[in-house]
N, CA, C, O and the ligand as a Tripos MOL2 file, in Angstrom:
@<TRIPOS>MOLECULE
protein
  289   287    73     0     0
PROTEIN
NO_CHARGES

@<TRIPOS>ATOM
      1 N          73.5250  102.2470  103.3710 N.3       1 MET1
      2 CA         72.5180  102.4210  102.3210 C.3       1 MET1
      3 C          71.9930  101.0710  101.8550 C.2       1 MET1
      4 O          72.7520  100.1070  101.7500 O.2       1 MET1
      5 N          70.7180  101.0020  101.5820 N.am      2 THR2
      6 CA         70.1470   99.7760  101.0200 C.3       2 THR2
      7 C          70.3770   99.7720   99.5050 C.2       2 THR2
      8 O          70.6940  100.8040   98.9130 O.2       2 THR2
      9 N          70.2130   98.6030   98.8900 N.am      3 ASN3
     10 CA         70.3900   98.5320   97.4370 C.3       3 ASN3
     11 C          69.4200   99.4400   96.6860 C.2       3 ASN3
     12 O          69.8380  100.1380   95.7630 O.2       3 ASN3
     13 N          68.1240   99.4530   97.0570 N.am      4 PRO4
     14 CA         67.2190  100.3890   96.3530 C.3       4 PRO4
     15 C          67.6690  101.8420   96.4750 C.2       4 PRO4
     16 O          67.5340  102.6130   95.5260 O.2       4 PRO4
     17 N          68.2000  102.2190   97.6310 N.am      5 GLU5
     18 CA         68.6970  103.5970   97.8050 C.3       5 GLU5
     19 C          69.8890  103.8730   96.9030 C.2       5 GLU5
     20 O          69.9850  104.9370   96.2920 O.2       5 GLU5
     21 N          70.7990  102.9050   96.8240 N.am      6 ARG6
     22 CA         71.9670  103.0510   95.9500 C.3       6 ARG6
     23 C          71.5450  103.2630   94.4980 C.2       6 ARG6
     24 O          72.0670  104.1350   93.8050 O.2       6 ARG6
     25 N          70.5930  102.4500   94.0570 N.am      7 ILE7
     26 CA         70.1330  102.5070   92.6600 C.3       7 ILE7
     27 C          69.4390  103.8340   92.3920 C.2       7 ILE7
     28 O          69.6920  104.4910   91.3820 O.2       7 ILE7
     29 N          68.5650  104.2140   93.3080 N.am      8 TYR8
     30 CA         67.8190  105.4660   93.1800 C.3       8 TYR8
     31 C          68.7700  106.6610   93.1360 C.2       8 TYR8
     32 O          68.6540  107.5260   92.2680 O.2       8 TYR8
     33 N          69.7010  106.7000   94.0690 N.am      9 ASN9
     34 CA         70.6400  107.8270   94.1250 C.3       9 ASN9
     35 C          71.5260  107.8770   92.8870 C.2       9 ASN9
     36 O          71.7970  108.9540   92.3560 O.2       9 ASN9
     37 N          71.9760  106.7180   92.4300 N.am     10 PHE10
     38 CA         72.8590  106.6740   91.2590 C.3      10 PHE10
     39 C          72.1420  107.2140   90.0250 C.2      10 PHE10
     40 O          72.6830  108.0410   89.2910 O.2      10 PHE10
     41 N          70.9070  106.7320   89.8050 N.am     11 LEU11
     42 CA         70.1630  107.1850   88.6190 C.3      11 LEU11
     43 C          69.8500  108.6750   88.7130 C.2      11 LEU11
     44 O          69.8900  109.3790   87.7040 O.2      11 LEU11
     45 N          69.5440  109.1550   89.8990 N.am     12 ARG12
     46 CA         69.2450  110.5830   90.0810 C.3      12 ARG12
     47 C          70.4590  111.4380   89.7910 C.2      12 ARG12
     48 O          70.3450  112.4980   89.1760 O.2      12 ARG12
     49 N          71.6310  110.9800   90.2350 N.am     13 GLU13
     50 CA         72.8580  111.7400   89.9760 C.3      13 GLU13
     51 C          73.1250  111.8630   88.4820 C.2      13 GLU13
     52 O          73.7190  112.8440   88.0340 O.2      13 GLU13
     53 N          72.6870  110.8680   87.7070 N.am     14 ARG14
     54 CA         72.9670  110.8670   86.2720 C.3      14 ARG14
     55 C          71.8350  111.4590   85.4430 C.2      14 ARG14
     56 O          71.9010  111.4130   84.2140 O.2      14 ARG14
     57 N          70.8090  112.0090   86.0640 N.am     15 THR15
     58 CA         69.6970  112.6440   85.3490 C.3      15 THR15
     59 C          70.2410  113.5450   84.2490 C.2      15 THR15
     60 O          71.1460  114.3320   84.5240 O.2      15 THR15
     61 N          69.7410  113.4730   83.0220 N.am     16 PRO16
     62 CA         68.7000  112.5790   82.4910 C.3      16 PRO16
     63 C          69.2870  111.4440   81.6650 C.2      16 PRO16
     64 O          68.6420  110.9820   80.7230 O.2      16 PRO16
     65 N          70.4890  110.9820   81.9870 N.am     17 ALA17
     66 CA         71.1480  109.9550   81.1790 C.3      17 ALA17
     67 C          70.5440  108.5760   81.4210 C.2      17 ALA17
     68 O          70.3380  108.1890   82.5710 O.2      17 ALA17
     69 N          70.2530  107.8160   80.3370 N.am     18 PRO18
     70 CA         69.7570  106.4470   80.4880 C.3      18 PRO18
     71 C          70.8850  105.4890   80.8640 C.2      18 PRO18
     72 O          71.9870  105.5940   80.3260 O.2      18 PRO18
     73 N          70.6260  104.5650   81.7740 N.am     19 VAL19
     74 CA         71.6430  103.6080   82.2160 C.3      19 VAL19
     75 C          71.0300  102.2080   82.2610 C.2      19 VAL19
     76 O          69.9270  102.0230   82.7770 O.2      19 VAL19
     77 N          71.7540  101.2200   81.7160 N.am     20 CYS20
     78 CA         71.2590   99.8360   81.7340 C.3      20 CYS20
     79 C          71.4810   99.2110   83.1130 C.2      20 CYS20
     80 O          72.2450   99.7220   83.9330 O.2      20 CYS20
     81 N          70.7920   98.0920   83.3430 N.am     21 ASP21
     82 CA         70.8680   97.4370   84.6550 C.3      21 ASP21
     83 C          72.2910   97.0070   85.0100 C.2      21 ASP21
     84 O          72.7130   97.1320   86.1600 O.2      21 ASP21
     85 N          73.0320   96.4970   84.0130 N.am     22 ASP22
     86 CA         74.3980   96.0420   84.2770 C.3      22 ASP22
     87 C          75.2770   97.1900   84.7420 C.2      22 ASP22
     88 O          76.0670   97.0310   85.6720 O.2      22 ASP22
     89 N          75.1470   98.3380   84.1060 N.am     23 CYS23
     90 CA         75.9760   99.4800   84.4910 C.3      23 CYS23
     91 C          75.5390  100.0520   85.8320 C.2      23 CYS23
     92 O          76.3740  100.5110   86.6110 O.2      23 CYS23
     93 N          74.2320  100.0280   86.1090 N.am     24 VAL24
     94 CA         73.7710  100.4670   87.4300 C.3      24 VAL24
     95 C          74.3930   99.5690   88.4950 C.2      24 VAL24
     96 O          74.9030  100.0530   89.5060 O.2      24 VAL24
     97 N          74.3480   98.2450   88.2570 N.am     25 ALA25
     98 CA         74.8900   97.2990   89.2340 C.3      25 ALA25
     99 C          76.3770   97.5500   89.4580 C.2      25 ALA25
    100 O          76.8420   97.5690   90.5970 O.2      25 ALA25
    101 N          77.1210   97.7420   88.3690 N.am     26 GLY26
    102 CA         78.5620   97.9370   88.4710 C.3      26 GLY26
    103 C          78.9330   99.2460   89.1370 C.2      26 GLY26
    104 O          79.8040   99.2760   90.0060 O.2      26 GLY26
    105 N          78.2830  100.3290   88.7410 N.am     27 HIS27
    106 CA         78.6710  101.6450   89.2340 C.3      27 HIS27
    107 C          78.0610  101.9880   90.5940 C.2      27 HIS27
    108 O          78.6680  102.7090   91.3850 O.2      27 HIS27
    109 N          76.8680  101.4740   90.8620 N.am     28 ALA28
    110 CA         76.2510  101.7450   92.1650 C.3      28 ALA28
    111 C          76.6580  100.6780   93.1810 C.2      28 ALA28
    112 O          76.2360  100.7140   94.3370 O.2      28 ALA28
    113 N          77.4860   99.7240   92.7320 N.am     29 GLU29
    114 CA         78.0020   98.6550   93.5870 C.3      29 GLU29
    115 C          76.8930   97.8690   94.2680 C.2      29 GLU29
    116 O          76.8890   97.6700   95.4830 O.2      29 GLU29
    117 N          75.9450   97.4270   93.4300 N.am     30 VAL30
    118 CA         74.8370   96.6200   93.9170 C.3      30 VAL30
    119 C          75.1690   95.1520   93.6740 C.2      30 VAL30
    120 O          75.5010   94.7500   92.5590 O.2      30 VAL30
    121 N          75.0740   94.3720   94.7270 N.am     31 SER31
    122 CA         75.3480   92.9500   94.5900 C.3      31 SER31
    123 C          74.3610   92.1620   95.4410 C.2      31 SER31
    124 O          74.1150   92.5500   96.5830 O.2      31 SER31
    125 N          73.7800   91.0640   94.9330 N.am     32 PRO32
    126 CA         73.9760   90.5750   93.5710 C.3      32 PRO32
    127 C          73.3090   91.4980   92.5440 C.2      32 PRO32
    128 O          72.3340   92.1840   92.8520 O.2      32 PRO32
    129 N          73.8480   91.5030   91.3250 N.am     33 ARG33
    130 CA         73.3820   92.4490   90.3220 C.3      33 ARG33
    131 C          71.9210   92.2220   89.9160 C.2      33 ARG33
    132 O          71.2750   93.1330   89.3980 O.2      33 ARG33
    133 N          71.3940   91.0020   90.1490 N.am     34 GLN34
    134 CA         69.9890   90.7090   89.8210 C.3      34 GLN34
    135 C          69.0300   91.5930   90.6120 C.2      34 GLN34
    136 O          67.8700   91.7500   90.2290 O.2      34 GLN34
    137 N          69.5090   92.1710   91.7130 N.am     35 GLN35
    138 CA         68.6340   93.0280   92.5230 C.3      35 GLN35
    139 C          68.3050   94.3340   91.8230 C.2      35 GLN35
    140 O          67.3550   95.0210   92.1970 O.2      35 GLN35
    141 N          69.0880   94.6780   90.8060 N.am     36 VAL36
    142 CA         68.8190   95.9400   90.1050 C.3      36 VAL36
    143 C          67.5000   95.8640   89.3500 C.2      36 VAL36
    144 O          66.7190   96.8160   89.3530 O.2      36 VAL36
    145 N          67.2510   94.7170   88.6980 N.am     37 ASN37
    146 CA         66.0820   94.6150   87.8220 C.3      37 ASN37
    147 C          64.7520   94.9650   88.4960 C.2      37 ASN37
    148 O          64.0510   95.8510   88.0060 O.2      37 ASN37
    149 N          64.3750   94.3070   89.6000 N.am     38 PRO38
    150 CA         63.0660   94.6440   90.1950 C.3      38 PRO38
    151 C          62.9880   96.0940   90.6890 C.2      38 PRO38
    152 O          61.9250   96.7120   90.6360 O.2      38 PRO38
    153 N          64.1000   96.6290   91.1620 N.am     39 VAL39
    154 CA         64.0960   98.0180   91.6380 C.3      39 VAL39
    155 C          63.9340   98.9740   90.4540 C.2      39 VAL39
    156 O          63.1630   99.9320   90.5160 O.2      39 VAL39
    157 N          64.6790   98.6960   89.3700 N.am     40 ALA40
    158 CA         64.5970   99.5650   88.1890 C.3      40 ALA40
    159 C          63.2000   99.4940   87.5680 C.2      40 ALA40
    160 O          62.6820  100.5040   87.0920 O.2      40 ALA40
    161 N          62.5900   98.3050   87.5730 N.am     41 VAL41
    162 CA         61.2270   98.1620   87.0540 C.3      41 VAL41
    163 C          60.2680   99.0100   87.8850 C.2      41 VAL41
    164 O          59.4140   99.7090   87.3380 O.2      41 VAL41
    165 N          60.4120   98.9450   89.2060 N.am     42 ALA42
    166 CA         59.5290   99.7190   90.0980 C.3      42 ALA42
    167 C          59.7310  101.2150   89.8940 C.2      42 ALA42
    168 O          58.7620  101.9720   89.8510 O.2      42 ALA42
    169 N          60.9840  101.6430   89.7690 N.am     43 LEU43
    170 CA         61.2430  103.0670   89.5440 C.3      43 LEU43
    171 C          60.6290  103.5210   88.2210 C.2      43 LEU43
    172 O          60.1110  104.6320   88.1090 O.2      43 LEU43
    173 N          60.6990  102.6330   87.2150 N.am     44 GLY44
    174 CA         60.1640  102.9670   85.8960 C.3      44 GLY44
    175 C          58.6600  103.1950   85.8970 C.2      44 GLY44
    176 O          58.1200  103.8130   84.9800 O.2      44 GLY44
    177 N          57.9860  102.6960   86.9280 N.am     45 LEU45
    178 CA         56.5350  102.8760   87.0290 C.3      45 LEU45
    179 C          56.1710  104.2120   87.6540 C.2      45 LEU45
    180 O          55.0120  104.6230   87.6060 O.2      45 LEU45
    181 N          57.1420  104.8890   88.2350 N.am     46 THR46
    182 CA         56.8590  106.1840   88.8590 C.3      46 THR46
    183 C          56.9890  107.2900   87.8160 C.2      46 THR46
    184 O          57.5220  107.0640   86.7300 O.2      46 THR46
    185 N          56.5070  108.4720   88.1430 N.am     47 THR47
    186 CA         56.5670  109.5820   87.1900 C.3      47 THR47
    187 C          57.9470  110.2320   87.1720 C.2      47 THR47
    188 O          58.2110  111.0880   86.3280 O.2      47 THR47
    189 N          58.8280  109.8410   88.0850 N.am     48 ASP48
    190 CA         60.1610  110.4430   88.1470 C.3      48 ASP48
    191 C          61.1850  109.7210   87.2660 C.2      48 ASP48
    192 O          62.2850  110.2260   87.0400 O.2      48 ASP48
    193 N          60.8150  108.5390   86.7740 N.am     49 PHE49
    194 CA         61.7440  107.7340   85.9660 C.3      49 PHE49
    195 C          61.0030  107.1570   84.7650 C.2      49 PHE49
    196 O          59.7800  107.0140   84.7900 O.2      49 PHE49
    197 N          61.7540  106.8260   83.7090 N.am     50 THR50
    198 CA         61.1660  106.0530   82.6130 C.3      50 THR50
    199 C          62.0670  104.8530   82.3760 C.2      50 THR50
    200 O          63.2570  104.8800   82.6910 O.2      50 THR50
    201 N          61.4850  103.8000   81.8190 N.am     51 ARG51
    202 CA         62.2490  102.5930   81.5330 C.3      51 ARG51
    203 C          61.8260  102.0780   80.1670 C.2      51 ARG51
    204 O          60.6370  102.0720   79.8470 O.2      51 ARG51
    205 N          62.7780  101.6520   79.3670 N.am     52 GLY52
    206 CA         62.4640  101.1080   78.0530 C.3      52 GLY52
    207 C          63.7400  100.8350   77.2930 C.2      52 GLY52
    208 O          64.8350  100.9840   77.8350 O.2      52 GLY52
    209 N          63.6060  100.4310   76.0240 N.am     53 ARG53
    210 CA         64.7930  100.1580   75.2230 C.3      53 ARG53
    211 C          65.4550  101.4660   74.8480 C.2      53 ARG53
    212 O          64.7890  102.4420   74.5030 O.2      53 ARG53
    213 N          66.7740  101.4710   74.9200 N.am     54 GLY54
    214 CA         67.4920  102.6800   74.5710 C.3      54 GLY54
    215 C          68.9820  102.4160   74.6130 C.2      54 GLY54
    216 O          69.4180  101.2910   74.8600 O.2      54 GLY54
    217 N          69.7620  103.4590   74.3710 N.am     55 THR55
    218 CA         71.2140  103.3200   74.3800 C.3      55 THR55
    219 C          71.7430  103.7350   75.7410 C.2      55 THR55
    220 O          71.5240  104.8610   76.1900 O.2      55 THR55
    221 N          72.4370  102.8190   76.3890 N.am     56 CYS56
    222 CA         73.0000  103.1140   77.7080 C.3      56 CYS56
    223 C          74.0640  104.2040   77.5800 C.2      56 CYS56
    224 O          74.8940  104.1710   76.6720 O.2      56 CYS56
    225 N          74.0280  105.1620   78.4900 N.am     57 SER57
    226 CA         74.9720  106.2850   78.4230 C.3      57 SER57
    227 C          76.3700  105.8800   78.8640 C.2      57 SER57
    228 O          77.3210  106.6330   78.6550 O.2      57 SER57
    229 N          76.5130  104.7120   79.4670 N.am     58 ILE58
    230 CA         77.8240  104.2730   79.9580 C.3      58 ILE58
    231 C          78.4640  103.2570   79.0090 C.2      58 ILE58
    232 O          79.5720  103.4850   78.5220 O.2      58 ILE58
    233 N          77.7800  102.1330   78.7390 N.am     59 CYS59
    234 CA         78.3860  101.1040   77.8800 C.3      59 CYS59
    235 C          78.0140  101.2690   76.4100 C.2      59 CYS59
    236 O          78.5620  100.5750   75.5540 O.2      59 CYS59
    237 N          77.0900  102.1820   76.1090 N.am     60 GLN60
    238 CA         76.6620  102.4810   74.7290 C.3      60 GLN60
    239 C          75.9690  101.3030   74.0660 C.2      60 GLN60
    240 O          75.8030  101.3100   72.8460 O.2      60 GLN60
    241 N          75.5590  100.2930   74.8230 N.am     61 ASP61
    242 CA         74.8170   99.1760   74.2590 C.3      61 ASP61
    243 C          73.3450   99.5390   74.1690 C.2      61 ASP61
    244 O          72.8350  100.3590   74.9320 O.2      61 ASP61
    245 N          72.6760   98.9000   73.2060 N.am     62 GLU62
    246 CA         71.2380   99.0630   73.0380 C.3      62 GLU62
    247 C          70.5620   98.0150   73.9080 C.2      62 GLU62
    248 O          70.6040   96.8270   73.5870 O.2      62 GLU62
    249 N          69.9380   98.4340   75.0050 N.am     63 LYS63
    250 CA         69.2420   97.4830   75.8760 C.3      63 LYS63
    251 C          68.2060   98.1890   76.7150 C.2      63 LYS63
    252 O          67.8890   99.3530   76.4710 O.2      63 LYS63
    253 N          67.6670   97.4810   77.7200 N.am     64 LEU64
    254 CA         66.6920   98.1020   78.6060 C.3      64 LEU64
    255 C          67.4210   99.0950   79.5110 C.2      64 LEU64
    256 O          68.3720   98.7350   80.2060 O.2      64 LEU64
    257 N          66.9760  100.3150   79.4960 N.am     65 VAL65
    258 CA         67.6350  101.3420   80.2920 C.3      65 VAL65
    259 C          66.6160  102.0580   81.1820 C.2      65 VAL65
    260 O          65.4270  102.1120   80.8680 O.2      65 VAL65
    261 N          67.0980  102.5960   82.2780 N.am     66 THR66
    262 CA         66.2680  103.3820   83.1830 C.3      66 THR66
    263 C          66.8350  104.7910   83.2130 C.2      66 THR66
    264 O          68.0510  104.9790   83.2130 O.2      66 THR66
    265 N          65.9520  105.7780   83.2400 N.am     67 ARG67
    266 CA         66.3830  107.1620   83.1390 C.3      67 ARG67
    267 C          65.6300  107.9970   84.1620 C.2      67 ARG67
    268 O          64.4040  107.9240   84.2450 O.2      67 ARG67
    269 N          66.3510  108.7810   84.9340 N.am     68 SER68
    270 CA         65.7150  109.7220   85.8530 C.3      68 SER68
    271 C          65.3120  110.9600   85.0730 C.2      68 SER68
    272 O          66.0820  111.4610   84.2530 O.2      68 SER68
    273 N          64.1070  111.4550   85.3250 N.am     69 LEU69
    274 CA         63.5920  112.5910   84.5550 C.3      69 LEU69
    275 C          63.7550  113.9150   85.2600 C.2      69 LEU69
    276 O          63.6660  114.9670   84.6270 O.2      69 LEU69
    277 N          63.9920  113.8860   86.5550 N.am     70 ARG70
    278 CA         64.0180  115.1430   87.3050 C.3      70 ARG70
    279 C          65.2080  115.2220   88.2250 C.2      70 ARG70
    280 O          65.6110  114.2370   88.8440 O.2      70 ARG70
    281 N          65.7630  116.4150   88.3020 N.am     71 HIS71
    282 CA         66.7440  116.6970   89.3430 C.3      71 HIS71
    283 C          65.9650  117.1340   90.5680 C.2      71 HIS71
    284 O          64.9000  117.7390   90.4430 O.2      71 HIS71
    285 N          66.4710  116.8390   91.7290 N.am     72 PHE72
    286 CA         65.7460  117.2210   92.9450 C.3      72 PHE72
    287 C          66.4830  118.3270   93.6640 C.2      72 PHE72
    288 O          66.0330  118.7890   94.7130 O.2      72 PHE72
    289 ZN         75.2820  100.0110   80.2180 Zn       73 ZN73
@<TRIPOS>BOND
     1     1     2 1
     2     2     3 1
     3     3     4 2
     4     3     5 am
     5     5     6 1
     6     6     7 1
     7     7     8 2
     8     7     9 am
     9     9    10 1
    10    10    11 1
    11    11    12 2
    12    11    13 am
    13    13    14 1
    14    14    15 1
    15    15    16 2
    16    15    17 am
    17    17    18 1
    18    18    19 1
    19    19    20 2
    20    19    21 am
    21    21    22 1
    22    22    23 1
    23    23    24 2
    24    23    25 am
    25    25    26 1
    26    26    27 1
    27    27    28 2
    28    27    29 am
    29    29    30 1
    30    30    31 1
    31    31    32 2
    32    31    33 am
    33    33    34 1
    34    34    35 1
    35    35    36 2
    36    35    37 am
    37    37    38 1
    38    38    39 1
    39    39    40 2
    40    39    41 am
    41    41    42 1
    42    42    43 1
    43    43    44 2
    44    43    45 am
    45    45    46 1
    46    46    47 1
    47    47    48 2
    48    47    49 am
    49    49    50 1
    50    50    51 1
    51    51    52 2
    52    51    53 am
    53    53    54 1
    54    54    55 1
    55    55    56 2
    56    55    57 am
    57    57    58 1
    58    58    59 1
    59    59    60 2
    60    59    61 am
    61    61    62 1
    62    62    63 1
    63    63    64 2
    64    63    65 am
    65    65    66 1
    66    66    67 1
    67    67    68 2
    68    67    69 am
    69    69    70 1
    70    70    71 1
    71    71    72 2
    72    71    73 am
    73    73    74 1
    74    74    75 1
    75    75    76 2
    76    75    77 am
    77    77    78 1
    78    78    79 1
    79    79    80 2
    80    79    81 am
    81    81    82 1
    82    82    83 1
    83    83    84 2
    84    83    85 am
    85    85    86 1
    86    86    87 1
    87    87    88 2
    88    87    89 am
    89    89    90 1
    90    90    91 1
    91    91    92 2
    92    91    93 am
    93    93    94 1
    94    94    95 1
    95    95    96 2
    96    95    97 am
    97    97    98 1
    98    98    99 1
    99    99   100 2
   100    99   101 am
   101   101   102 1
   102   102   103 1
   103   103   104 2
   104   103   105 am
   105   105   106 1
   106   106   107 1
   107   107   108 2
   108   107   109 am
   109   109   110 1
   110   110   111 1
   111   111   112 2
   112   111   113 am
   113   113   114 1
   114   114   115 1
   115   115   116 2
   116   115   117 am
   117   117   118 1
   118   118   119 1
   119   119   120 2
   120   119   121 am
   121   121   122 1
   122   122   123 1
   123   123   124 2
   124   123   125 am
   125   125   126 1
   126   126   127 1
   127   127   128 2
   128   127   129 am
   129   129   130 1
   130   130   131 1
   131   131   132 2
   132   131   133 am
   133   133   134 1
   134   134   135 1
   135   135   136 2
   136   135   137 am
   137   137   138 1
   138   138   139 1
   139   139   140 2
   140   139   141 am
   141   141   142 1
   142   142   143 1
   143   143   144 2
   144   143   145 am
   145   145   146 1
   146   146   147 1
   147   147   148 2
   148   147   149 am
   149   149   150 1
   150   150   151 1
   151   151   152 2
   152   151   153 am
   153   153   154 1
   154   154   155 1
   155   155   156 2
   156   155   157 am
   157   157   158 1
   158   158   159 1
   159   159   160 2
   160   159   161 am
   161   161   162 1
   162   162   163 1
   163   163   164 2
   164   163   165 am
   165   165   166 1
   166   166   167 1
   167   167   168 2
   168   167   169 am
   169   169   170 1
   170   170   171 1
   171   171   172 2
   172   171   173 am
   173   173   174 1
   174   174   175 1
   175   175   176 2
   176   175   177 am
   177   177   178 1
   178   178   179 1
   179   179   180 2
   180   179   181 am
   181   181   182 1
   182   182   183 1
   183   183   184 2
   184   183   185 am
   185   185   186 1
   186   186   187 1
   187   187   188 2
   188   187   189 am
   189   189   190 1
   190   190   191 1
   191   191   192 2
   192   191   193 am
   193   193   194 1
   194   194   195 1
   195   195   196 2
   196   195   197 am
   197   197   198 1
   198   198   199 1
   199   199   200 2
   200   199   201 am
   201   201   202 1
   202   202   203 1
   203   203   204 2
   204   203   205 am
   205   205   206 1
   206   206   207 1
   207   207   208 2
   208   207   209 am
   209   209   210 1
   210   210   211 1
   211   211   212 2
   212   211   213 am
   213   213   214 1
   214   214   215 1
   215   215   216 2
   216   215   217 am
   217   217   218 1
   218   218   219 1
   219   219   220 2
   220   219   221 am
   221   221   222 1
   222   222   223 1
   223   223   224 2
   224   223   225 am
   225   225   226 1
   226   226   227 1
   227   227   228 2
   228   227   229 am
   229   229   230 1
   230   230   231 1
   231   231   232 2
   232   231   233 am
   233   233   234 1
   234   234   235 1
   235   235   236 2
   236   235   237 am
   237   237   238 1
   238   238   239 1
   239   239   240 2
   240   239   241 am
   241   241   242 1
   242   242   243 1
   243   243   244 2
   244   243   245 am
   245   245   246 1
   246   246   247 1
   247   247   248 2
   248   247   249 am
   249   249   250 1
   250   250   251 1
   251   251   252 2
   252   251   253 am
   253   253   254 1
   254   254   255 1
   255   255   256 2
   256   255   257 am
   257   257   258 1
   258   258   259 1
   259   259   260 2
   260   259   261 am
   261   261   262 1
   262   262   263 1
   263   263   264 2
   264   263   265 am
   265   265   266 1
   266   266   267 1
   267   267   268 2
   268   267   269 am
   269   269   270 1
   270   270   271 1
   271   271   272 2
   272   271   273 am
   273   273   274 1
   274   274   275 1
   275   275   276 2
   276   275   277 am
   277   277   278 1
   278   278   279 1
   279   279   280 2
   280   279   281 am
   281   281   282 1
   282   282   283 1
   283   283   284 2
   284   283   285 am
   285   285   286 1
   286   286   287 1
   287   287   288 2
@<TRIPOS>SUBSTRUCTURE
     1 MET1         2 RESIDUE 1 A MET
     2 THR2         6 RESIDUE 1 A THR
     3 ASN3        10 RESIDUE 1 A ASN
     4 PRO4        14 RESIDUE 1 A PRO
     5 GLU5        18 RESIDUE 1 A GLU
     6 ARG6        22 RESIDUE 1 A ARG
     7 ILE7        26 RESIDUE 1 A ILE
     8 TYR8        30 RESIDUE 1 A TYR
     9 ASN9        34 RESIDUE 1 A ASN
    10 PHE10       38 RESIDUE 1 A PHE
    11 LEU11       42 RESIDUE 1 A LEU
    12 ARG12       46 RESIDUE 1 A ARG
    13 GLU13       50 RESIDUE 1 A GLU
    14 ARG14       54 RESIDUE 1 A ARG
    15 THR15       58 RESIDUE 1 A THR
    16 PRO16       62 RESIDUE 1 A PRO
    17 ALA17       66 RESIDUE 1 A ALA
    18 PRO18       70 RESIDUE 1 A PRO
    19 VAL19       74 RESIDUE 1 A VAL
    20 CYS20       78 RESIDUE 1 A CYS
    21 ASP21       82 RESIDUE 1 A ASP
    22 ASP22       86 RESIDUE 1 A ASP
    23 CYS23       90 RESIDUE 1 A CYS
    24 VAL24       94 RESIDUE 1 A VAL
    25 ALA25       98 RESIDUE 1 A ALA
    26 GLY26      102 RESIDUE 1 A GLY
    27 HIS27      106 RESIDUE 1 A HIS
    28 ALA28      110 RESIDUE 1 A ALA
    29 GLU29      114 RESIDUE 1 A GLU
    30 VAL30      118 RESIDUE 1 A VAL
    31 SER31      122 RESIDUE 1 A SER
    32 PRO32      126 RESIDUE 1 A PRO
    33 ARG33      130 RESIDUE 1 A ARG
    34 GLN34      134 RESIDUE 1 A GLN
    35 GLN35      138 RESIDUE 1 A GLN
    36 VAL36      142 RESIDUE 1 A VAL
    37 ASN37      146 RESIDUE 1 A ASN
    38 PRO38      150 RESIDUE 1 A PRO
    39 VAL39      154 RESIDUE 1 A VAL
    40 ALA40      158 RESIDUE 1 A ALA
    41 VAL41      162 RESIDUE 1 A VAL
    42 ALA42      166 RESIDUE 1 A ALA
    43 LEU43      170 RESIDUE 1 A LEU
    44 GLY44      174 RESIDUE 1 A GLY
    45 LEU45      178 RESIDUE 1 A LEU
    46 THR46      182 RESIDUE 1 A THR
    47 THR47      186 RESIDUE 1 A THR
    48 ASP48      190 RESIDUE 1 A ASP
    49 PHE49      194 RESIDUE 1 A PHE
    50 THR50      198 RESIDUE 1 A THR
    51 ARG51      202 RESIDUE 1 A ARG
    52 GLY52      206 RESIDUE 1 A GLY
    53 ARG53      210 RESIDUE 1 A ARG
    54 GLY54      214 RESIDUE 1 A GLY
    55 THR55      218 RESIDUE 1 A THR
    56 CYS56      222 RESIDUE 1 A CYS
    57 SER57      226 RESIDUE 1 A SER
    58 ILE58      230 RESIDUE 1 A ILE
    59 CYS59      234 RESIDUE 1 A CYS
    60 GLN60      238 RESIDUE 1 A GLN
    61 ASP61      242 RESIDUE 1 A ASP
    62 GLU62      246 RESIDUE 1 A GLU
    63 LYS63      250 RESIDUE 1 A LYS
    64 LEU64      254 RESIDUE 1 A LEU
    65 VAL65      258 RESIDUE 1 A VAL
    66 THR66      262 RESIDUE 1 A THR
    67 ARG67      266 RESIDUE 1 A ARG
    68 SER68      270 RESIDUE 1 A SER
    69 LEU69      274 RESIDUE 1 A LEU
    70 ARG70      278 RESIDUE 1 A ARG
    71 HIS71      282 RESIDUE 1 A HIS
    72 PHE72      286 RESIDUE 1 A PHE
    73 ZN73       289 GROUP 0 **** ****
């Protein structure tokens, strides 16, 4: 699996829970973790995901989170 696939699949599995980039990197095992940001930004531009400030469903921190809107 490529890193974008890992990120996409992880967020989809957690629909509709918001997840921050750090938790996506840790749980989807994406390395280096900086690769999460551009992928999450791109996903946030699609109609299947939203991105913005919110509470991460994993670490409970208030930060930039990405959320899948639809189950497939
Ligand atoms: Zn988090």
